[in-house]
C-alpha positions as CSV (number, residue, x, y, z in Angstrom):
1,M,-132.8,-133.5,-72.7
2,I,-132.7,-136.6,-70.1
3,F,-129.5,-138.0,-69.0
4,I,-129.9,-141.9,-67.8
5,R,-126.9,-143.6,-66.0
6,I,-126.6,-147.2,-66.4
7,N,-125.5,-149.2,-64.2
8,N,-122.9,-152.6,-65.3
9,K,-126.3,-154.7,-65.3
10,H,-128.2,-152.9,-66.8
11,K,-125.4,-152.0,-69.4
12,L,-125.1,-155.3,-70.4
13,L,-128.8,-156.2,-70.7
14,L,-128.7,-153.2,-73.3
15,Q,-126.2,-154.3,-75.0
16,V,-128.2,-158.1,-75.4
17,I,-130.9,-156.2,-76.1
18,L,-129.2,-154.5,-78.8
19,V,-128.1,-157.7,-80.6
20,F,-131.8,-159.1,-80.6
21,L,-133.4,-156.1,-82.2
22,L,-130.1,-156.2,-84.6
23,I,-130.1,-159.6,-85.4
24,I,-134.4,-159.9,-85.9
25,F,-133.5,-156.8,-88.3
26,Q,-130.7,-158.6,-90.8
27,T,-133.5,-162.0,-90.8
28,S,-136.7,-160.1,-90.6
29,C,-136.0,-159.1,-95.2
30,V,-135.5,-163.2,-95.2
31,T,-137.2,-164.6,-92.2
32,K,-140.4,-162.8,-92.8
33,K,-140.5,-163.9,-96.2
34,T,-139.3,-167.2,-95.8
35,T,-141.5,-168.1,-92.8
36,T,-145.1,-167.3,-94.1
37,Q,-144.5,-169.2,-97.2
38,E,-142.7,-172.1,-95.1
39,K,-145.7,-172.6,-92.8
40,S,-147.8,-171.9,-96.1
41,V,-146.6,-175.5,-97.4
42,G,-147.3,-177.9,-94.8
43,K,-145.6,-180.1,-95.6
44,K,-144.6,-181.4,-91.8
45,T,-145.8,-179.6,-88.9
46,I,-143.8,-178.6,-85.5
47,S,-145.1,-178.8,-82.2
48,T,-145.7,-174.9,-80.4
49,K,-142.4,-176.2,-78.5
50,N,-140.4,-177.1,-80.9
51,T,-141.7,-174.0,-82.8
52,D,-140.3,-171.8,-79.7
53,Q,-136.7,-173.9,-80.0
54,Y,-136.5,-173.1,-83.2
55,Y,-137.0,-169.2,-83.1
56,Y,-134.6,-168.9,-80.4
57,T,-131.6,-171.3,-81.7
58,F,-132.0,-169.0,-85.1
59,L,-131.5,-166.0,-83.1
60,E,-129.0,-167.4,-81.5
61,A,-127.2,-168.9,-84.5
62,N,-127.0,-165.5,-85.8
63,R,-126.4,-163.7,-82.8
64,Q,-123.1,-166.0,-83.7
65,K,-122.7,-165.4,-86.9
66,L,-122.6,-161.6,-86.0
67,L,-119.9,-162.5,-83.6
68,G,-117.7,-164.4,-86.2
69,D,-118.0,-167.4,-85.1
70,L,-119.2,-169.3,-87.7
71,K,-118.5,-172.8,-86.6
72,S,-120.7,-172.6,-83.3
73,A,-123.7,-170.7,-86.2
74,L,-122.9,-173.4,-88.7
75,I,-123.6,-176.3,-85.7
76,L,-126.8,-173.9,-84.3
77,F,-128.7,-174.1,-88.1
78,N,-128.1,-177.4,-88.7
79,Q,-129.9,-177.7,-85.0
80,C,-132.5,-175.0,-87.1
81,I,-132.9,-177.6,-89.9
82,V,-133.2,-180.4,-87.3
83,L,-135.9,-178.5,-85.4
84,N,-138.0,-177.5,-88.4
85,P,-136.8,-179.4,-92.0
86,E,-138.4,-177.2,-93.8
87,S,-136.3,-173.9,-92.8
88,S,-135.0,-172.3,-95.8
89,A,-133.5,-169.7,-94.5
90,S,-131.1,-172.2,-92.1
91,M,-130.2,-173.6,-94.8
92,H,-129.6,-170.4,-97.0
93,E,-128.0,-169.0,-93.9
94,I,-125.4,-172.8,-94.1
95,A,-125.0,-172.1,-97.6
96,Q,-123.5,-168.4,-97.0
97,I,-122.1,-169.0,-94.3
98,N,-120.1,-172.3,-96.3
99,G,-119.3,-170.0,-99.5
100,A,-117.7,-167.5,-96.3
101,L,-115.6,-170.1,-95.6
102,N,-114.2,-171.4,-99.2
103,N,-116.6,-174.8,-98.8
104,Y,-118.4,-174.0,-101.9
105,E,-119.6,-177.7,-103.2
106,L,-121.4,-177.5,-99.4
107,A,-122.2,-174.2,-99.7
108,V,-124.5,-174.9,-103.4
109,K,-126.0,-177.6,-101.9
110,Y,-127.7,-175.8,-99.1
111,A,-128.4,-172.9,-101.2
112,K,-130.2,-175.4,-103.8
113,M,-132.2,-177.0,-100.5
114,A,-133.4,-173.6,-99.8
115,I,-134.7,-173.3,-103.6
116,L,-136.1,-176.6,-103.4
117,H,-138.3,-175.0,-100.3
118,N,-138.8,-171.8,-101.2
119,P,-138.7,-171.3,-105.0
120,E,-140.3,-167.9,-104.5
121,N,-136.8,-166.2,-102.8
122,K,-135.0,-164.7,-104.7
123,W,-132.1,-163.7,-102.4
124,Y,-131.6,-167.6,-102.3
125,Y,-130.9,-167.4,-105.9
126,F,-129.0,-164.7,-105.8
127,T,-126.5,-166.4,-103.0
128,L,-126.5,-169.8,-105.3
129,A,-125.0,-167.2,-108.0
130,E,-122.7,-165.9,-106.3
131,L,-121.4,-169.4,-104.9
132,Y,-121.0,-169.9,-108.8
133,I,-119.4,-167.2,-110.4
134,S,-117.2,-167.8,-107.2
135,T,-116.1,-170.5,-108.1
136,Q,-115.7,-169.7,-112.1
137,N,-118.9,-172.3,-113.0
138,Y,-120.8,-169.1,-114.6
139,E,-122.6,-171.5,-116.8
140,K,-124.2,-172.3,-114.1
141,A,-124.6,-169.1,-112.7
142,A,-126.3,-167.4,-115.9
143,E,-128.9,-169.9,-115.7
144,T,-129.4,-169.0,-112.2
145,Y,-130.0,-165.3,-112.9
146,E,-132.3,-166.4,-115.8
147,E,-134.4,-167.7,-113.2
148,I,-134.3,-164.8,-110.8
149,R,-135.5,-162.8,-114.3
150,K,-138.4,-164.9,-114.3
151,I,-138.9,-163.8,-110.5
152,E,-137.9,-159.6,-111.2
153,P,-138.4,-159.2,-115.4
154,N,-137.9,-156.3,-114.4
155,N,-135.1,-155.8,-112.2
156,Y,-132.6,-154.1,-114.3
157,E,-129.5,-154.9,-112.5
158,V,-130.5,-158.9,-113.3
159,H,-130.7,-158.5,-116.8
160,Y,-127.3,-156.6,-116.8
161,Y,-125.4,-159.0,-114.6
162,L,-126.6,-162.1,-116.8
163,A,-125.8,-160.4,-120.1
164,M,-122.3,-160.2,-118.2
165,L,-122.0,-163.1,-117.5
166,Y,-122.9,-164.2,-121.4
167,K,-119.9,-162.1,-122.5
168,Q,-117.9,-164.2,-119.6
169,L,-119.1,-167.4,-121.1
170,N,-118.2,-165.9,-124.6
171,K,-121.7,-166.1,-126.1
172,N,-121.7,-162.8,-127.4
173,N,-124.7,-162.6,-129.5
174,E,-127.0,-163.8,-126.3
175,A,-125.3,-161.0,-124.5
176,L,-125.7,-158.5,-126.9
177,K,-129.4,-159.2,-127.5
178,L,-129.7,-158.5,-123.7
179,F,-127.4,-154.8,-123.6
180,I,-129.6,-154.7,-126.6
181,E,-133.0,-154.4,-124.2
182,L,-131.6,-152.9,-121.7
183,E,-130.6,-149.9,-123.5
184,D,-133.9,-149.3,-125.4
185,K,-135.9,-149.8,-121.5
186,I,-133.0,-147.4,-119.1
187,G,-131.5,-145.3,-122.8
188,I,-127.7,-145.0,-123.5
189,N,-125.4,-145.9,-120.5
190,E,-121.7,-146.4,-120.9
191,N,-121.5,-149.7,-119.8
192,I,-123.8,-150.8,-122.3
193,S,-122.2,-148.6,-124.4
194,I,-118.8,-150.3,-123.6
195,N,-120.1,-153.6,-124.1
196,K,-121.5,-153.3,-127.4
197,Q,-118.9,-152.2,-128.2
198,Q,-116.6,-154.5,-127.3
199,I,-118.4,-157.0,-128.6
200,Y,-118.9,-156.0,-131.7
201,L,-115.2,-155.9,-131.9
202,L,-114.6,-159.7,-131.2
203,Q,-117.7,-160.9,-134.2
204,G,-115.3,-158.4,-136.6
205,N,-118.2,-155.2,-137.2
206,R,-115.6,-152.6,-137.1
207,T,-118.7,-149.9,-137.9
208,K,-121.5,-150.9,-135.7
209,A,-118.5,-150.8,-132.9
210,Y,-117.9,-147.4,-133.9
211,D,-121.3,-146.1,-134.1
212,E,-121.3,-147.2,-130.5
213,I,-118.3,-144.8,-129.0
214,N,-119.6,-142.3,-131.1
215,K,-123.6,-142.3,-129.7
216,L,-121.8,-142.0,-126.2
217,I,-120.4,-139.1,-127.4
218,N,-124.1,-137.4,-128.9
219,H,-125.5,-138.3,-126.2
220,F,-122.4,-137.2,-123.4
221,P,-119.7,-134.6,-126.0
222,G,-118.6,-132.9,-122.5
223,E,-116.7,-136.5,-121.1
224,A,-113.3,-136.3,-122.4
225,K,-112.3,-140.3,-122.2
226,Y,-115.1,-141.3,-125.0
227,Y,-113.1,-139.5,-127.3
228,G,-110.1,-141.3,-125.8
229,I,-111.5,-144.8,-126.9
230,L,-112.6,-143.4,-130.1
231,A,-108.7,-142.4,-131.0
232,E,-107.2,-145.7,-129.8
233,M,-110.1,-147.2,-132.4
234,Y,-108.3,-145.0,-135.2
235,T,-105.0,-146.2,-133.9
236,R,-104.9,-149.8,-134.1
237,D,-106.8,-149.3,-137.1
238,N,-103.8,-146.9,-138.4
239,L,-105.8,-144.0,-139.2
240,F,-103.5,-141.9,-137.0
241,L,-104.9,-138.6,-138.4
242,K,-108.3,-139.4,-137.5
243,A,-106.6,-140.3,-133.7
244,E,-105.1,-137.2,-133.2
245,E,-108.1,-135.0,-134.1
246,N,-110.0,-136.8,-131.1
247,Y,-106.5,-136.9,-128.7
248,K,-107.1,-133.0,-129.6
249,L,-110.7,-132.6,-128.8
250,L,-110.1,-134.2,-125.7
251,F,-107.3,-132.0,-124.7
252,D,-109.6,-129.1,-125.7
253,I,-111.3,-130.6,-122.8
254,D,-109.4,-131.5,-120.5
255,S,-105.7,-130.2,-120.8
256,I,-104.3,-132.7,-117.9
257,N,-107.0,-135.4,-118.5
258,P,-105.2,-139.0,-116.9
259,Y,-106.8,-141.2,-119.4
260,G,-105.9,-139.1,-122.6
261,Q,-101.9,-139.0,-121.6
262,L,-101.7,-142.3,-121.0
263,S,-103.9,-143.6,-124.1
264,I,-101.9,-141.0,-126.2
265,V,-98.3,-142.1,-125.1
266,D,-99.4,-145.7,-127.2
267,Y,-100.6,-143.8,-130.1
268,Y,-96.8,-142.6,-130.2
269,R,-95.1,-145.8,-129.5
270,K,-97.0,-147.3,-132.6
271,K,-96.1,-144.3,-134.8
272,M,-92.6,-144.5,-134.0
273,D,-92.4,-140.8,-132.5
274,Y,-90.8,-141.3,-129.7
275,D,-89.9,-137.2,-128.9
276,N,-93.9,-137.1,-128.1
277,A,-94.0,-140.0,-126.3
278,F,-91.2,-139.6,-123.6
279,L,-92.0,-136.4,-123.6
280,T,-96.2,-136.9,-122.4
281,I,-94.6,-139.3,-120.4
282,D,-93.2,-136.7,-118.4
283,K,-96.0,-135.1,-117.9
284,I,-97.5,-137.8,-116.9
285,I,-95.3,-138.2,-113.9
286,E,-95.4,-135.5,-112.9
287,N,-99.7,-135.1,-112.9
288,D,-101.1,-136.2,-110.2
289,L,-104.4,-136.8,-110.9
290,T,-102.8,-140.0,-112.5
291,E,-102.4,-143.2,-109.8
292,F,-98.7,-143.4,-109.1
293,N,-99.7,-147.9,-110.1
294,S,-100.7,-146.1,-114.4
295,K,-96.8,-144.6,-114.4
296,V,-95.3,-147.4,-113.2
297,L,-96.6,-149.7,-115.4
298,T,-96.0,-147.3,-118.1
299,L,-92.2,-147.1,-117.6
300,A,-92.8,-151.0,-116.8
301,S,-94.2,-152.0,-120.7
302,L,-91.0,-149.7,-122.0
303,L,-88.4,-152.0,-120.0
304,N,-90.4,-154.9,-121.4
305,S,-90.1,-153.9,-124.6
306,P,-86.8,-155.2,-126.1
307,K,-86.7,-153.2,-129.1
308,E,-87.9,-149.6,-128.0
309,F,-85.4,-150.7,-124.3
310,S,-82.1,-151.3,-126.7
311,L,-83.7,-148.2,-128.6
312,F,-84.3,-145.6,-126.0
313,S,-82.8,-146.7,-123.0
314,D,-81.0,-143.2,-122.2
315,K,-84.7,-141.7,-122.7
316,I,-85.9,-144.2,-120.1
317,E,-83.4,-144.1,-117.9
318,K,-84.1,-140.3,-117.3
319,S,-88.1,-141.4,-117.2
320,L,-87.5,-143.8,-114.4
321,L,-85.0,-140.9,-112.3
322,K,-87.8,-138.3,-112.5
323,L,-90.1,-140.5,-110.8
324,K,-87.6,-141.5,-108.3
325,E,-87.5,-137.7,-107.7
326,K,-91.7,-137.3,-107.3
327,Y,-91.8,-140.7,-105.2
328,S,-88.5,-141.4,-103.5
329,S,-91.1,-143.5,-100.9
330,E,-92.4,-146.3,-103.2
331,K,-91.1,-149.4,-104.0
332,D,-91.9,-150.0,-107.4
333,V,-89.8,-146.7,-107.9
334,Y,-87.2,-149.3,-106.7
335,T,-87.9,-152.3,-108.2
336,L,-88.2,-150.9,-111.5
337,L,-84.7,-149.4,-111.7
338,A,-83.6,-152.4,-110.9
339,D,-84.8,-154.4,-113.9
340,F,-83.6,-151.6,-115.5
341,S,-80.0,-152.4,-114.3
342,I,-80.5,-155.6,-114.5
343,K,-81.4,-155.2,-118.4
344,K,-78.2,-153.1,-119.0
345,N,-76.1,-155.8,-117.1
346,N,-75.7,-152.8,-114.1
347,Y,-75.2,-156.1,-111.2
348,N,-74.0,-153.4,-109.1
349,D,-76.4,-150.6,-109.1
350,A,-79.7,-154.0,-110.1
351,A,-78.4,-154.9,-106.0
352,N,-77.7,-152.1,-104.6
353,H,-81.4,-150.5,-105.8
354,L,-82.9,-154.2,-104.2
355,E,-80.7,-154.0,-101.1
356,Y,-82.3,-151.0,-100.7
357,I,-86.0,-152.0,-100.9
358,I,-85.0,-155.1,-97.9
359,Q,-83.6,-152.4,-96.1
360,N,-86.6,-149.9,-96.5
361,F,-89.6,-151.6,-97.3
362,E,-91.4,-154.7,-96.8
363,S,-90.0,-156.9,-99.8
364,N,-91.5,-160.4,-100.2
365,D,-88.9,-163.5,-101.1
366,F,-89.1,-162.6,-104.7
367,I,-86.6,-159.7,-103.9
368,W,-84.7,-161.1,-101.8
369,E,-83.9,-164.3,-104.4
370,Q,-83.1,-161.9,-107.2
371,L,-80.3,-160.4,-105.3
372,I,-78.9,-163.5,-104.4
373,T,-79.5,-165.0,-107.8
374,L,-77.5,-161.2,-109.2
375,Y,-74.7,-161.9,-106.5
376,S,-74.6,-165.8,-107.6
377,V,-73.6,-163.9,-111.5
378,Q,-71.6,-161.5,-110.4
379,G,-69.4,-164.3,-108.4
380,K,-70.0,-162.4,-105.4
381,F,-70.1,-165.5,-102.8
382,Q,-69.6,-164.4,-99.9
383,S,-72.4,-162.5,-100.0
384,M,-74.8,-164.5,-101.4
385,Y,-74.1,-166.6,-98.6
386,D,-74.5,-163.8,-96.0
387,K,-78.0,-162.8,-97.9
388,S,-79.0,-166.6,-98.1
389,S,-78.2,-167.0,-94.7
390,I,-80.8,-164.1,-93.5
391,A,-83.4,-164.9,-96.2
392,I,-83.6,-168.3,-94.5
393,D,-84.7,-166.8,-90.8
394,S,-86.7,-164.9,-92.4
395,F,-88.5,-167.3,-95.6
396,P,-87.5,-170.3,-93.5
397,Q,-89.9,-172.2,-95.7
398,I,-88.7,-171.1,-98.7
399,A,-86.5,-174.6,-100.1
400,S,-84.7,-172.1,-102.8
401,F,-82.2,-170.4,-99.8
402,Y,-80.9,-173.6,-98.5
403,L,-80.1,-174.5,-102.3
404,Y,-78.5,-170.8,-102.3
405,N,-76.8,-171.0,-99.1
406,G,-75.3,-174.3,-99.7
407,I,-74.0,-173.2,-103.3
408,S,-72.4,-170.4,-102.1
409,G,-71.2,-172.7,-98.8
410,L,-69.4,-174.8,-100.9
411,Q,-67.2,-171.9,-103.1
412,I,-66.5,-170.2,-100.0
413,N,-65.2,-173.6,-97.7
414,K,-67.9,-173.1,-95.9
415,V,-68.9,-177.2,-96.5
416,D,-69.8,-178.9,-93.7
417,E,-72.4,-175.7,-93.5
418,A,-73.6,-176.1,-96.9
419,I,-74.2,-180.0,-96.4
420,S,-76.9,-178.8,-93.4
421,S,-78.0,-176.7,-95.5
422,L,-78.6,-178.0,-98.7
423,N,-79.9,-181.5,-96.4
424,Q,-83.0,-179.0,-94.8
425,G,-83.8,-178.0,-98.3
426,L,-83.9,-181.5,-99.2
427,K,-87.0,-181.8,-96.2
428,L,-88.6,-178.7,-98.1
429,V,-88.5,-179.1,-101.4
430,E,-91.7,-180.8,-104.0
431,P,-90.2,-185.0,-104.4
432,N,-89.7,-185.1,-108.2
433,S,-88.6,-181.5,-108.8
434,E,-86.4,-179.2,-110.7
435,Q,-85.0,-177.9,-107.1
436,E,-84.9,-181.8,-105.3
437,I,-82.5,-182.7,-108.6
438,N,-80.6,-179.7,-107.8
439,I,-80.1,-180.2,-104.2
440,F,-79.0,-183.5,-104.6
441,I,-76.5,-182.7,-107.2
442,Y,-75.1,-180.7,-104.5
443,L,-75.3,-183.0,-101.9
444,A,-73.2,-185.4,-104.1
445,E,-70.8,-182.6,-104.7
446,A,-70.4,-181.5,-101.3
447,Y,-69.6,-184.8,-99.9
448,Q,-67.1,-185.5,-102.6
449,E,-65.3,-182.0,-101.3
450,I,-65.2,-183.7,-97.3
451,K,-63.9,-187.0,-99.2
452,N,-67.3,-188.8,-98.6
453,Y,-67.2,-190.8,-102.1
454,T,-69.8,-193.7,-100.1
455,Q,-72.8,-190.2,-99.7
456,S,-71.0,-188.8,-103.2
457,E,-72.6,-191.6,-104.8
458,F,-75.7,-192.1,-103.0
459,F,-76.2,-188.6,-104.7
460,Y,-75.3,-188.9,-108.2
461,E,-77.7,-191.9,-108.2
462,K,-80.5,-190.4,-107.2
463,V,-80.3,-187.5,-109.9
464,L,-79.3,-190.1,-112.2
465,E,-82.6,-192.6,-111.4
466,K,-84.8,-189.2,-111.4
467,Q,-83.3,-188.1,-115.0
468,P,-80.7,-190.4,-116.5
469,D,-79.7,-187.6,-118.8
470,N,-78.4,-184.6,-116.7
471,L,-75.2,-184.6,-118.5
472,F,-74.3,-182.4,-115.9
473,A,-74.3,-184.9,-113.1
474,I,-73.1,-187.5,-115.6
475,N,-70.3,-185.6,-116.3
476,N,-69.0,-184.8,-112.7
477,Y,-69.9,-188.6,-111.2
478,S,-68.1,-190.0,-114.2
479,Y,-65.1,-187.6,-114.1
480,Y,-64.8,-188.2,-110.1
481,L,-64.5,-191.9,-110.6
482,S,-62.1,-191.8,-113.4
483,L,-59.9,-189.6,-110.5
484,R,-60.3,-192.4,-107.5
485,D,-60.0,-195.0,-110.4
486,Q,-63.0,-196.5,-109.4
487,K,-65.7,-198.4,-111.6
488,L,-64.1,-197.6,-114.8
489,E,-65.9,-199.2,-117.2
490,Y,-68.6,-197.5,-115.8
491,A,-67.5,-194.4,-115.5
492,E,-66.9,-195.0,-119.5
493,Q,-70.7,-195.9,-120.4
494,I,-72.3,-192.9,-119.1
495,S,-69.7,-190.5,-120.0
496,R,-70.4,-191.2,-123.9
497,K,-73.8,-190.5,-123.0
498,T,-72.5,-187.0,-122.7
499,V,-70.6,-186.7,-126.0
500,D,-73.1,-188.1,-127.7
501,A,-75.6,-185.6,-127.0
502,E,-73.3,-182.8,-126.9
503,P,-70.5,-183.8,-129.9
504,E,-68.7,-180.5,-129.4
505,N,-68.6,-179.7,-125.7
506,S,-65.0,-179.5,-124.4
507,T,-65.3,-180.2,-120.8
508,Y,-67.5,-183.8,-121.7
509,L,-64.9,-184.4,-124.9
510,D,-62.1,-184.0,-122.2
511,T,-63.9,-186.3,-119.5
512,Y,-64.0,-189.0,-121.8
513,A,-61.2,-188.5,-123.2
514,W,-60.0,-189.1,-119.7
515,I,-61.8,-192.3,-118.7
516,L,-60.5,-193.7,-121.9
517,F,-57.0,-192.6,-120.5
518,K,-57.8,-194.4,-117.4
519,L,-58.8,-197.6,-119.3
520,G,-55.6,-198.1,-121.0
521,R,-57.1,-196.5,-124.2
522,Y,-55.1,-194.4,-125.3
523,Q,-55.5,-193.8,-129.5
524,D,-58.9,-193.7,-128.6
525,A,-58.4,-191.3,-125.7
526,L,-56.0,-189.0,-128.3
527,Y,-58.9,-189.2,-130.5
528,F,-61.7,-187.5,-128.1
529,I,-58.7,-184.9,-126.4
530,K,-57.7,-183.7,-129.7
531,K,-61.3,-182.7,-130.3
532,A,-61.5,-181.4,-126.6
533,Y,-58.4,-179.2,-127.5
534,D,-60.0,-178.0,-131.1
535,Y,-64.0,-177.2,-129.8
536,G,-62.4,-175.1,-127.3
537,G,-60.4,-176.9,-124.7
538,Y,-56.8,-175.2,-125.8
539,Q,-58.1,-171.8,-123.8
540,N,-58.4,-174.6,-120.2
541,D,-55.5,-175.4,-118.4
542,V,-56.7,-178.6,-116.9
543,I,-57.6,-179.6,-120.7
544,V,-54.7,-178.8,-122.2
545,E,-53.0,-181.1,-119.5
546,H,-54.7,-184.4,-119.8
547,Y,-53.6,-183.4,-123.5
548,G,-50.0,-183.5,-122.7
549,D,-50.6,-186.8,-120.7
550,I,-52.3,-188.4,-122.8
551,L,-49.7,-187.3,-125.7
552,F,-46.6,-188.7,-123.6
553,K,-49.1,-192.3,-123.4
554,T,-48.8,-192.3,-126.9
555,K,-45.0,-192.0,-127.0
556,N,-45.2,-188.3,-128.5
557,I,-42.6,-186.8,-125.4
558,T,-41.7,-183.6,-127.7
559,E,-45.9,-182.7,-128.3
560,A,-46.3,-183.5,-124.6
561,L,-43.9,-181.5,-123.4
562,K,-45.3,-178.8,-125.5
563,M,-48.8,-179.2,-124.3
564,W,-47.5,-179.3,-120.8
565,E,-45.5,-175.8,-120.9
566,L,-48.8,-174.6,-122.8
567,S,-51.0,-175.9,-119.7
568,K,-48.4,-173.9,-117.5
569,M,-48.9,-170.5,-119.7
570,L,-52.5,-170.7,-118.9
571,G,-52.2,-170.6,-114.7
572,N,-51.5,-174.3,-113.8
573,K,-49.7,-174.5,-110.9
574,S,-50.0,-178.1,-110.2
575,L,-46.4,-179.1,-108.8
576,E,-46.8,-182.5,-110.8
577,L,-47.1,-180.5,-113.8
578,L,-43.7,-179.0,-112.5
579,D,-42.0,-182.1,-112.0
580,K,-43.3,-183.7,-115.6
581,I,-42.4,-180.5,-116.6
582,E,-38.3,-180.6,-115.4
583,K,-38.2,-184.5,-116.0
584,N,-39.0,-184.7,-119.9
585,K,-37.4,-181.6,-120.9
């Protein structure tokens, strides 16, 4: 063996030569066929000087493409077309690069140009077909594959892909015809038989669908999964004995077959045989041949079945704990446990699982949002505020975290911070979205809290401008106006909408009654406050106090005193209330 020491200068030269050779190798498949045909077309001849420059530019364009500089490559390939307007190879390269850059319209244009200049090059058609598939234009993709089939009628791959495209287009007769033709040429094949079976099922021809799978079993009797496919068909048709026979044949061949175990769980669930279903699930969890994701999906399907969850939540929990024991380092295990706890209304456990995910795994914004929402449901506003503050740092472009921070900030008397977060969130939301409306509402609430009534009214009006029937906003806005004795006629007008929309809502009835009270319409106020009381307001200290105030104005002093006393019993510690009671005893 001879060793050659290469200095840096020669080493660089060698690298250039190697790149040059690699380019020639990669492009020769297309250019060899192309250049010969381009010369034979003879539409336009190019000078020797242009020819040399064209080939140099073409090779340099390919070098840039290999180096990953697609923009430079595009510029150079376009120069190639200027030097040689008949260069289908350059057009094809431009099509491929634009496809890689997701510029599909331009890519299709150049692929078509390449075909126009060289209609016998099958690779150009393949590129065009791939572009159509990328844009889900399956009709055009099928038309393109038909053209390829004319060029290569014995290319079975083309035959198969065309059949699949027709199937995708729901042109099942055309697809079936092609699959049958292909099967006649190459013999029994799993992909062909499964596709034929699926088409027969879509066409309602169950006999032929069964025949396809039985044909596979006859040709490949040792392939366990075919018995599973047949068993699944029998299960769907409620032919449980036949299904069981085929599952037995499957497990006789392979006792721990992952596909079979996953499949038979659905069989047991349909039969309502949950003892065997959960026994099999435990086997699936322990089976190292079964993909982890398949185990997760099996348990997730039980979690997402309300009926099964309500009946077998204890068994589901045991299976989840077994999964955790085996896969304690997998994030999806804790996601399932969190979902389970939420469905059981065990929010503390759910929050703990989500906290564990955030601390130990790379987590997305959805996990953070789930956790923050849980704290909101539990009324843990300090935790909600703290977590949303961290989430803002981690996901600064997600508006919902600013909204959560604002809501929780209001609850823990961090009003200025809440206003700051809400205004920041407002810059990120989609105009006219529900999120924008919510931010408007909470900004209105926040400004009301700090007695900046002008800004509060501004944001409530923004809500009503976009959602004139937002009952929550109308109720709060009109109530605040009544507390300030401002715009009472307007407050009455908009508040009336709420009681018309929800005539049994005690909060809305109370607000409307209180506005009427402030307007001096005491008999009308009495009518609506009594309704508010009857529809659940008797449990609310503020509504009961309002009832007392209205009774007092209508000269029902004794009844008013009773209501004030009841309000006090319900927890109302207002000094004004105590004073009213003391003065009217």
